[in-house]
C-alpha positions in Angstrom: 0.1 0.0 0.0 1.8 3.4 -1.1 2.1 5.5 1.7 -0.8 8.2 0.7 -3.4 5.1 0.7 -1.6 4.3 4.3 -2.3 8.0 5.7 -5.9 8.1 5.1 -6.7 4.2 5.6 -5.0 5.0 9.4 -7.0 8.1 9.7 -10.2 5.9 9.4 -9.2 3.1 11.0 -8.1 5.5 14.0 -11.6 7.2 14.6 -13.4 3.4 13.6 -11.3 2.5 16.9 -11.7 5.1 19.2 -15.1 3.7 19.9 -15.5 1.4 22.1 -19.2 0.3 22.5 -21.5 0.1 19.2 -21.8 3.4 17.5 -24.0 4.6 14.4 -22.4 6.9 12.7 -23.1 9.4 9.9 -21.0 10.6 7.0 -21.1 13.9 5.8 -20.5 13.5 1.8 -20.7 16.5 -0.6 -19.0 14.4 -3.7 -15.7 16.2 -3.4 -12.4 14.6 -3.0 -12.4 15.0 0.6 -15.4 13.8 2.2 -15.4 11.2 -1.3 -12.3 9.7 0.5 -13.5 9.8 3.8 -16.6 7.6 3.0 -14.9 5.0 0.9 -12.3 4.7 3.6 -14.8 4.4 6.5 -17.0 1.9 4.1 -14.0 -0.1 3.0 -13.1 -0.6 6.6 -16.3 -2.1 7.8 -17.0 -3.9 5.2 -13.9 -6.5 6.5 -16.2 -7.1 9.3 -13.7 -6.0 11.9 -16.0 -3.1 13.3 -19.1 -5.2 13.7 -20.2 -2.4 16.4 -20.3 0.5 13.9 -23.3 1.2 11.2 -22.9 4.0 8.6 -25.0 6.4 7.5 -23.8 9.3 5.0 -25.7 12.7 4.4 -25.7 15.2 1.5 -26.7 18.7 2.4 -27.8 20.3 -1.2 -27.4 24.0 -0.8 -28.9 24.7 -3.9 -26.6 27.4 -4.8 -26.0 26.2 -8.4 -28.2 24.8 -11.2 -26.8 21.0 -11.3 -26.4 20.6 -7.7 -29.4 18.2 -7.6 -27.3 16.3 -10.0 -24.6 16.2 -7.7 -26.3 14.7 -4.5 -28.1 12.1 -6.4 -24.6 10.6 -7.8 -23.2 10.5 -4.2 -26.5 8.7 -3.5 -25.6 6.6 -6.1 -22.0 6.0 -4.9 -23.5 5.3 -1.1 -26.0 2.4 -3.0 -22.9 0.7 -4.6 -21.0 0.3 -1.4 -24.4 -0.7 0.4 -24.5 2.0 2.7 -27.4 4.0 3.7 -27.9 7.8 2.2 -29.9 11.2 2.9 -30.1 14.0 1.5 -31.1 17.7 3.0 -31.6 20.5 0.8 -31.6 24.4 2.0 -34.5 25.7 0.2 -35.6 29.2 0.6 -33.4 32.6 -0.3 -30.1 32.8 0.4 -28.1 36.1 1.5 -26.7 38.2 -0.8 -23.5 38.9 1.8 -22.2 36.1 4.5 -23.0 33.7 2.2 -20.1 30.6 2.9 -21.0 31.6 6.9 -24.7 31.1 6.2 -24.4 28.2 4.0 -22.1 26.5 7.0 -24.5 27.3 9.4 -27.3 26.1 7.9 -25.1 22.7 6.8 -25.0 22.1 10.5 -28.0 23.0 11.2 -29.3 19.9 8.5 -26.7 17.6 9.6 -27.9 17.8 13.3 -31.4 17.5 11.9 -30.5 14.2 9.7 -28.0 12.9 12.2 -30.9 13.0 15.2 -33.6 11.3 12.6 -31.2 8.9 11.7 -30.4 8.1 15.5 -26.0 8.7 14.8 -24.3 8.9 18.0 -21.8 11.5 15.8 -21.2 13.0 12.5 -17.9 13.0 10.5 -16.9 15.5 8.2 -13.6 15.2 6.3 -12.0 18.8 6.7 -8.2 17.8 6.3 -4.8 19.5 7.0 -5.0 21.3 3.9 -8.5 22.9 5.5 -6.7 23.6 8.7 -4.1 25.4 7.6 -6.1 27.7 5.8 -7.8 28.2 9.0 -5.0 29.1 10.8 -4.0 31.5 8.6 -7.9 33.3 8.5 -7.7 33.3 12.0 -4.1 34.9 12.4 -5.1 38.2 10.4 -8.1 38.3 12.7 -6.9 37.6 16.0 -4.6 40.0 18.1 -4.0 37.8 21.0 -3.3 34.7 18.8 -5.9 32.7 20.5 -7.7 32.0 17.4 -4.2 30.3 16.1 -5.3 26.5 17.7 -7.6 26.3 14.2 -10.0 23.6 14.1 -10.8 21.3 16.9 -10.7 17.5 15.9 -14.5 17.5 17.9 -17.2 20.2 18.0 -20.5 19.7 19.9 -23.2 20.8 17.5 -26.1 22.6 19.1 -25.4 21.3 22.3 -26.8 17.5 20.9 -24.6 15.5 18.6 -20.5 15.8 18.3 -19.0 16.6 15.1 -15.4 14.2 14.3 -12.7 15.3 12.1 -10.4 12.3 11.5 -8.9 13.6 8.9 -7.7 16.9 10.2 -3.6 15.1 10.1 -4.2 14.5 6.0 -3.4 15.7 3.0 -5.7 16.4 0.1 -3.5 15.2 -1.8 -3.1 12.1 -0.3 -7.1 11.2 0.0 -7.0 11.8 -3.6 -4.2 9.6 -4.8 -5.9 7.3 -2.4 -9.5 7.7 -4.5 -7.5 7.3 -7.7 -5.9 4.1 -6.8 -9.4 3.0 -6.5 -10.5 4.4 -9.5 -12.8 6.2 -7.6 -13.7 10.1 -8.9 -15.1 13.3 -7.4 -16.9 16.4 -8.1 -15.1 19.7 -8.1 -16.9 22.6 -6.7 -16.0 25.9 -8.8 -16.7 28.3 -5.7 -13.5 26.5 -4.6 -11.9 28.6 -7.1 -13.8 31.7 -6.4 -11.6 34.9 -5.0 -15.0 36.2 -3.9 -14.4 33.7 -0.8 -11.7 34.5 1.9 -11.1 30.4 2.3 -10.4 30.8 -1.6 -8.1 34.0 -1.3 -6.2 32.1 1.8 -5.8 29.0 -0.4 -4.4 30.8 -3.6 -2.0 33.0 -1.4 1.7 31.3 -1.3 3.1 30.9 1.8 -0.1 30.8 3.7 0.7 30.2 7.7 1.1 26.1 8.4 -0.2 24.4 11.7 -1.1 26.9 15.0 -1.7 26.8 18.8 -1.7 23.2 19.5 -4.7 21.6 20.7 -2.7 20.8 24.1 -1.8 24.2 24.9 -6.1 25.3 24.0 -7.1 22.6 26.4 -4.2 23.8 29.2 -5.6 27.3 28.3 -9.3 26.4 28.4 -8.3 24.1 32.1 -6.7 27.1 33.4 -9.8 29.5 32.5 -12.2 27.1 34.0 -10.4 27.1 37.2 -10.2 31.0 37.3 -14.1 30.8 36.9 -15.2 28.2 40.0 -12.6 29.9 42.4 -13.3 33.6 41.9 -17.2 33.6 39.9 -20.4 33.7 41.9 -23.8 34.0 40.7 -26.1 36.4 42.5 -29.0 36.3 41.0 -29.3 38.6 38.2 -25.6 39.5 38.5 -22.2 37.6 38.3 -19.3 38.6 41.4 -16.3 37.9 41.6 -13.9 39.7 44.7 -11.5 42.3 43.8 -8.4 40.2 43.6 -10.0 38.7 41.2 -9.5 41.8 38.7 -5.7 42.1 39.2 -5.4 38.0 38.0 -7.7 38.4 34.7 -5.0 41.5 34.2 -1.8 39.1 34.8 -2.8 35.6 33.6 -4.0 35.2 29.9 -6.0 32.4 30.7 -8.0 34.3 33.4 -8.7 36.6 31.0 -10.0 35.0 28.5 -12.1 33.1 31.4 -13.6 36.5 32.3 -14.1 37.7 28.2 -16.1 34.5 27.9 -17.8 34.8 31.3 -19.0 38.4 29.6 -20.2 37.1 26.5 -22.3 34.7 28.2 -23.9 37.4 30.4 -24.1 39.2 27.2 -26.1 36.4 25.2 -23.1 37.1 22.3 -21.7 33.9 20.6 -18.1 35.8 20.5 -15.6 37.5 22.9 -15.5 40.8 22.7 -13.7 42.6 19.8 -10.2 43.6 20.5 -10.7 47.2 20.6 -13.1 46.5 23.1 -11.1 44.0 25.2 -8.5 46.5 25.3 -10.8 49.3 26.5 -11.8 46.9 29.4 -8.3 46.1 30.2 -7.3 49.9 30.8 -10.4 50.0 32.9 -9.6 47.5 34.8 -5.4 48.6 35.0 -6.7 52.5 36.5 -8.4 51.2 39.6 -10.9 53.5 39.2 -14.5 52.8 40.9 -17.2 53.1 37.9 -19.1 50.9 35.4 -18.5 50.2 31.6 -20.3 48.9 29.5 -19.4 46.4 26.5 -20.6 43.7 24.4 -24.1 44.4 26.2 -22.8 43.5 29.5 -22.2 46.4 32.3 -19.1 45.7 34.4 -19.8 47.5 37.9 -16.6 48.0 39.8 -17.0 48.8 43.8 -14.5 48.4 46.2 -15.6 44.7 47.4 -15.2 44.0 44.0 -16.4 43.4 40.3 -20.2 42.6 39.2 -21.2 41.6 35.7 -24.9 42.3 34.8 -26.6 42.3 31.0 -27.4 46.3 29.9 -30.8 47.0 30.1 -30.9 48.2 26.6 -31.6 46.8 23.2 -33.5 43.8 24.5 -36.0 43.1 22.6 -39.8 41.5 23.2 -40.0 38.2 21.5 -43.3 35.9 21.3 -43.0 32.4 21.6 -45.9 30.7 19.8 -47.7 27.2 21.5 -45.5 24.3 20.8 -42.3 26.7 19.7 -39.5 27.2 20.7 -36.8 30.3 20.8 -33.8 31.8 21.9 -34.5 34.9 24.1 -31.7 37.9 24.0 -29.0 35.0 23.1 -29.3 34.0 27.1 -32.4 32.2 27.7 -33.7 29.1 25.5 -37.6 29.3 25.5 -39.8 26.1 25.1 -43.3 27.0 25.1 -45.6 23.6 25.9 -48.7 25.5 26.9 -51.9 26.1 24.2 -50.9 29.8 24.2 -48.5 32.1 22.9 -45.8 33.4 25.6 -44.6 37.0 25.2 -41.3 37.4 26.7 -39.3 40.8 27.9 -36.9 42.6 29.8 -38.3 43.1 33.3 -37.4 46.7 33.3 -38.7 49.2 35.5 -40.8 46.5 37.6 -37.7 45.3 38.8 -37.8 48.2 41.2 -40.6 46.5 43.0 -40.2 43.3 42.6 -36.6 44.0 44.1 -37.4 45.2 47.7 -34.3 45.0 49.8 -32.1 45.3 46.9 -29.9 48.0 46.0 -26.7 49.2 43.2 -25.7 46.6 41.0 -28.3 43.3 42.5 -31.3 45.8 41.6 -29.5 47.1 38.0 -29.1 43.8 37.3 -32.4 42.6 38.0 -34.3 44.9 35.0 -32.4 42.9 32.4 -33.7 39.5 33.5 -37.1 38.0 31.4 -40.3 38.4 32.5 -43.3 36.0 30.5 -46.6 36.7 30.8 -49.3 34.2 28.5 -50.8 36.2 25.2 -53.7 37.1 27.5 -51.7 38.6 29.9 -52.0 36.5 32.9 -48.3 35.7 34.1 -46.6 32.1 33.6 -46.3 30.0 36.7 -41.8 30.3 38.0 -42.1 26.3 38.0 -43.5 25.5 34.4 -40.1 25.3 33.2 -40.3 27.0 30.4 -37.2 29.1 30.4 -33.1 27.6 30.6 -30.4 29.5 30.6 -28.2 29.0 27.8 -24.1 28.9 27.5 -24.3 31.3 24.5 -20.7 31.3 23.5 -21.3 27.4 23.0 -24.8 26.9 22.2 -24.2 26.2 18.6 -20.3 24.9 18.6 -18.2 24.0 20.8 -14.8 22.8 20.1 -13.6 19.6 22.2 -10.4 21.8 23.7 -13.2 24.3 25.7 -15.2 21.8 27.4 -13.7 22.4 30.5 -14.2 26.2 29.8 -18.0 25.5 28.6 -18.4 23.5 31.5 -17.5 26.0 34.2 -19.8 28.8 32.8 -22.5 25.9 32.9 -22.1 25.1 36.7 -22.1 29.0 36.8 -25.6 29.1 35.6 -26.4 25.7 37.2 -26.6 24.0 34.2 -25.9 20.4 33.8 -22.5 19.9 31.9 -22.0 19.3 28.4 -21.9 15.9 27.1 -18.5 14.4 26.8 -17.5 13.0 22.6 -18.6 9.3 22.2 -15.5 8.2 21.2 -14.0 9.0 24.7 
């Protein structure tokens, strides 16, 4: 077996060997060389009978962005049938955005993969991101990141929507080896013309000579996450609507990059934001802390309220929209709470606002101000929704949709602060 074939087969075999109990795996296959190589390698290995506890199913996401996309999905279905593997197609119907198309397509692809995996009873999704993709990701993030945290690149596993893990067994495999592996077996693949379109950032990075390779090792990122988690566990206390740190915690955050990252991720969660503060806002916050001033600063929808005895963080009571959740529906409100309406009438959710002045008897300062941004639920007819109905659950906003494996300790520390259950570990651990 040639070296190229060995690297592909070894990577596929490694992920299969990592499952110590029976599992059903959904392979994301577009028909391109990478995903076709992953599919063929996994299907071939499973056909040997050495993995009796593993069953495979494949899924193609038809983004409906090209005229012949349906024919391509049908060709993938035919390939899967030839190998005796069940195949699912999910199509992205409806209008497409004029800007941010690739990001929107990626988000929709993951939505549809989670839907397909749930329907198929899959324990994990496997995707074929390669070493080439990893290098491109590192290069793109290097241009955006001042602190280099993003230079770890893609994780080998990502929890999607808090429910199913996506595994990337080919991150150490070169695209050229995958294509050589397929050619040796007489298999062809579909070339996506968008991979040559310089309109997209990834393509521009791919075409640039001397792009960055590798990045911060996953082990380094895991260690950073563990230290950030330890900082939060030791120093953050939830006081109903506010999150409180003692005065000494500020000095720790200023001197320790891991603690600083933990504080910024805490702020992102409180603000209902997917991302940490932008570089300029984070630097403004750092200057505020270093000054020692006892005052308030607002950044990323969060109030940093510094007093002699410590620091309180809470959601700013501005820009919070009122939302109606119909009976039987669910939605995320303000990026902070997941609302599931199991009642027989609509629920209206909004910020408490000035009602907090009446409800917060005996409270003052940060504690009272924090209450104003807390959710208030009423039925559409104006009746108050009882507190014990279980319609609402706080969410860890930065990791609600995507949780890289190396950030699992940090995500679980944030979940513990909210009183939420821990996120699940990958099924092959």
